[in-house]
C-alpha positions in Angstrom: 0.0 0.0 0.0 2.8 2.5 0.9 4.5 1.7 -2.4 1.2 2.7 -4.2 1.1 6.1 -2.4 4.8 6.7 -3.1 4.2 5.9 -6.8 1.2 8.4 -6.8 3.4 11.1 -5.2 6.1 10.4 -7.7 3.6 10.8 -10.6 2.2 14.0 -9.1 5.6 15.6 -8.6 6.7 14.6 -12.2 3.5 16.1 -13.7 4.0 19.3 -11.6 7.6 19.6 -12.6 6.6 19.3 -16.2 4.0 22.0 -15.7 6.6 24.2 -13.9 9.1 23.9 -16.7 6.5 24.9 -19.2 5.4 27.9 -17.2 9.0 29.1 -16.7 9.8 28.7 -20.4 6.7 30.8 -21.3 7.4 33.6 -18.9 8.1 37.1 -20.2 11.0 37.8 -17.9 14.7 38.7 -18.4 16.9 35.7 -19.3 18.7 35.9 -15.9 15.4 35.5 -14.1 14.5 32.5 -16.3 17.9 30.9 -15.5 17.4 31.4 -11.8 14.0 29.7 -12.0 15.5 26.9 -14.0 18.2 26.4 -11.4 15.4 26.2 -8.7 13.6 23.5 -10.8 16.9 21.6 -11.2 17.3 21.7 -7.4 13.8 20.3 -6.9 14.5 17.5 -9.4 17.7 16.6 -7.5 15.9 16.6 -4.2 13.2 14.3 -5.6 15.8 11.6 -6.1 16.4 11.4 -2.3 13.3 12.9 -0.6 10.1 13.0 -2.7 8.0 14.6 0.0 10.5 17.5 0.4 10.7 17.9 -3.4 6.8 18.2 -3.4 6.9 20.9 -0.7 9.6 22.8 -2.6 7.8 22.6 -5.8 4.6 23.8 -4.1 6.4 26.9 -2.9 7.9 27.5 -6.3 4.6 27.2 -8.0 3.0 29.5 -5.5 5.7 32.1 -6.1 5.1 31.8 -9.9 1.3 32.2 -9.3 1.9 35.3 -7.2 4.5 36.8 -9.6 7.4 36.5 -7.2 10.5 35.8 -9.1 14.2 35.5 -8.0 16.5 38.3 -8.9 18.7 37.5 -11.9 22.5 37.5 -11.6 
């Protein structure tokens, strides 16, 4: 049973990551901001390999920031 819930969480995180990548790609922001957001997405992906629940939380925060128009400062 736990394996099924873990698989469902994995599928949900994978779908949300795909959505997040699409949203970042379509943003009308400076390239430096897009790169900062892409780095955040890569970090979430890396965390997902070791702690799926933490990755889901990080992704939720990132998506909320995108929804509310809060973007990181570009370098």
